[in-house]
Structures are given as C-alpha cells and as structure tokens.
C-alpha positions in Angstrom: 95.0 49.0 142.0 95.1 46.3 138.8 95.8 43.8 141.5 93.4 42.0 143.5 94.2 42.7 147.6 96.2 40.2 149.2 94.9 37.6 151.6 94.7 37.3 155.3 98.6 35.7 155.2 99.8 38.0 152.8 98.5 40.9 155.3 99.8 39.6 158.4 103.1 38.9 156.7 103.2 42.7 155.6 102.2 44.1 158.4 104.9 41.8 160.7 107.6 43.0 158.1 106.2 47.0 159.1 106.0 46.4 162.9 110.0 44.8 162.5 111.1 48.0 160.3 109.1 50.4 162.5 110.9 49.0 165.8 114.3 49.5 163.8 114.0 53.1 163.4 112.3 54.6 166.8 114.9 52.7 168.7 117.4 54.6 166.8 116.0 58.0 166.6 114.9 57.6 170.5 118.1 56.0 171.5 120.4 56.0 168.6 121.9 53.4 166.3 124.1 52.0 168.8 121.2 50.8 170.6 119.6 48.9 167.9 120.0 45.2 168.1 117.7 42.1 167.2 116.6 41.4 170.5 115.2 44.7 171.5 113.9 45.2 167.9 112.2 41.9 168.5 110.9 43.0 171.9 109.0 46.5 170.8 107.9 44.7 167.6 106.4 41.6 169.7 108.3 38.7 167.9 110.8 36.0 168.9 114.2 36.9 167.1 114.1 33.5 164.9 111.0 35.7 163.2 112.7 38.6 162.8 115.6 36.5 161.2 112.7 35.5 158.6 112.2 38.5 157.7 115.9 40.6 157.8 119.3 39.1 158.0 120.5 41.8 160.6 119.8 44.5 162.2 120.7 46.9 159.3 118.5 45.1 157.1 115.2 46.0 159.5 116.6 49.7 159.4 117.2 50.2 155.7 114.0 48.0 154.7 113.5 46.3 151.4 115.0 47.6 147.9 112.8 46.8 145.2 114.0 43.5 143.0 113.2 42.5 139.5 110.7 39.4 139.1 112.6 36.6 138.5 109.9 34.9 136.4 106.8 35.6 134.1 106.9 39.3 134.4 110.7 39.3 133.5 110.8 36.8 131.2 107.6 38.9 129.2 109.5 42.0 129.3 112.7 40.3 127.9 110.4 38.3 125.2 108.7 42.2 124.1 106.5 43.3 126.7 102.7 43.6 126.5 102.8 46.8 124.8 106.1 46.7 122.8 107.0 50.1 124.3 110.3 49.8 126.1 109.7 52.7 128.9 105.7 51.5 129.1 107.1 47.8 129.9 109.8 48.5 131.9 107.2 50.8 133.8 104.9 47.8 134.1 108.1 45.4 135.2 108.8 48.1 138.1 104.7 48.1 139.2 105.8 44.5 139.8 108.8 45.1 141.6 107.0 47.8 144.0 104.2 45.5 144.8 106.8 43.8 147.5 107.5 47.1 149.0 106.1 48.4 152.3 104.4 51.4 151.7 103.9 53.5 154.6 104.8 57.6 154.5 106.4 57.5 158.0 107.9 54.9 157.8 110.0 56.9 154.9 110.2 59.8 157.2 111.7 58.1 159.8 114.0 56.4 157.5 115.3 59.3 156.0 115.7 60.8 159.3 118.0 58.0 160.4 119.7 57.5 157.5 120.4 61.6 157.1 122.4 60.7 160.3 124.0 57.4 159.3 126.4 57.7 156.5 127.3 54.2 156.1 123.8 53.3 156.0 123.0 56.0 153.4 125.9 54.8 151.5 124.7 51.0 151.8 121.1 52.4 150.5 122.7 53.9 147.5 124.8 50.4 146.8 121.4 48.8 146.8 119.9 51.3 144.5 122.9 50.9 142.1 122.5 47.3 142.1 118.9 47.4 141.3 119.6 49.7 138.5 122.0 47.4 137.5 119.5 44.5 137.3 117.3 46.8 135.4 120.1 47.5 132.8 120.6 43.9 132.3 117.0 43.2 131.5 117.0 46.1 128.8 120.0 44.6 127.2 118.1 41.1 127.4 115.1 42.7 125.5 117.3 44.7 123.0 119.7 41.2 121.8 116.3 39.5 121.7 115.8 37.7 118.1 112.9 39.8 117.7 114.6 42.9 118.5 114.6 45.8 115.7 118.3 46.1 114.6 119.9 48.5 114.4 123.2 49.5 112.8 126.3 47.6 113.8 128.2 44.8 113.1 127.0 42.1 115.5 124.5 40.2 113.4 123.2 38.4 116.9 123.0 41.6 118.8 121.5 43.8 116.1 123.9 46.4 117.4 127.4 46.6 119.0 128.0 45.7 122.2 128.7 49.4 123.2 125.6 50.8 121.6 123.5 48.5 123.5 124.9 49.0 126.3 124.3 52.8 126.1 120.9 52.3 124.8 120.1 49.8 128.2 121.8 51.9 130.4 119.8 55.5 129.3 116.6 53.1 129.6 117.7 51.9 133.0 118.4 55.6 134.5 115.3 57.1 132.7 113.2 54.1 134.5 114.7 54.9 138.0 114.6 58.1 137.4 110.4 58.1 136.7 110.1 55.7 140.1 112.2 58.1 142.3 109.5 60.6 140.9 106.6 58.3 141.7 108.5 58.0 145.4 108.1 62.1 145.6 104.9 62.1 144.5 103.4 59.3 146.8 105.6 60.4 149.8 104.4 63.9 149.5 100.8 63.6 149.2 98.0 62.7 152.0 95.6 60.7 149.9 95.2 57.3 150.1 96.7 56.2 146.9 99.0 53.3 146.8 102.5 53.9 145.8 102.1 51.5 142.5 99.0 53.8 141.0 101.3 56.6 141.8 104.2 54.8 139.5 101.6 53.6 136.8 100.8 57.4 136.5 104.6 58.5 136.6 105.2 56.5 133.7 102.0 57.3 131.8 103.3 61.1 132.1 106.4 60.2 131.0 105.0 58.6 128.1 102.8 62.2 127.4 105.8 63.5 127.3 108.1 61.3 125.1 105.2 61.3 122.8 104.6 65.0 122.9 101.3 64.8 123.5 101.3 67.6 126.0 102.1 70.2 122.9 
C-alpha cells in the first residue's frame, strides 16, 4: 500500500468498528433480524451502547456497514483542480482509493453481510440507494472538474462550462458509472481472492487494467 500503516489508535478504532459489525451480522444470521438490538450488539462486541453510537447511528447501520464517501478535503480539491495525472479516469481511481481506505477490509464480513442482505430485501434496497447516492457524489465531482477553468473546451454554447449542460452531465455520469464499475470489479477480485492483498491494492490494479484497456495497450 502506498500510505503508511495506521497508528495504534486508528487500529483500535477499526477493530472496534469491525467487532460491532461482526456482532450485528452474526446475531442476524443466528437468531434473525428481529433479534438484532443495540444492547445485544453491544454485549456481543463487548462495548457500551454509548460506544456503539459513536460508530453507528442505529442497528441497521451496523448491519449495512460503511459506504464509500468522497473525501471532503485536499484529495477531492486536487481531483477537481485537474488531479495528479491530468487523466480523468486515472484521477478518479486515485480519488476512490482515498474513499476506500476507510472501509473495513474483512472478507468474512462481506460474506456474512451478503447472506443477511439476501434475506432482507428492505436492507438490500437501502444499500443500493446509498450506492446511488455515492455515484451521484462522484458525478458532481466530475462535473466540477469538467466545468473548471482548466477544462478542455468542447463544442457547446456555454462559455463558462465549455460544453452545454446536457453534454457535461452525460459525460460526468458516464465517467462516474465507469469508476463505480471498476470499484465493483476490485471488490469482486479482492473478495474472491485468498491472498493478503488489501482492497485498495486491488482497486489500484483494477484502474490500471482499465487504463490498459482504454489505451488499447493490450492489443
């Protein structure tokens, strides 16, 4: 991984967050969703209810886990400004790497969550809705980048955007969907694997494969 390993405090925080999710999912699998309560999750995870609420707003949040979110910091600003490479898809990959570093990397957790969601359509719908929100967030970031002062002009009547709003939106949506498909590919490759690779490593590899395909360097 390109970043330094997290410190002791961060490792403890991640361990607690993982324990809470594991407890919630195992209760659901063993006893059914109706048995999942904040008190029971806290008991099994060996934390107080107060600590539980420091990590998740409710029991459903513990079952669903974290969704990726774009970093509202220098990484996002750098992407909007043109990114470290000046290549839209490659820079989207860099941005998503920042987003996924906060996600729990535990293959067993993914398998258990999929088992629970298959039996709970309402929670599965919430998961899909949250991913749609993330896609819209990525799309907005791409719009900001394409509409920026450094964006390459394209045919269109708007001198500020460099493209008509419809074209801008279409291109941003296409880029965001390609980026999320690449993220999904990385998840599949990582969850199906049996090595010690990290999710972010797999994501970087998937975007490298995408770049090879787009550039036709595989031909």
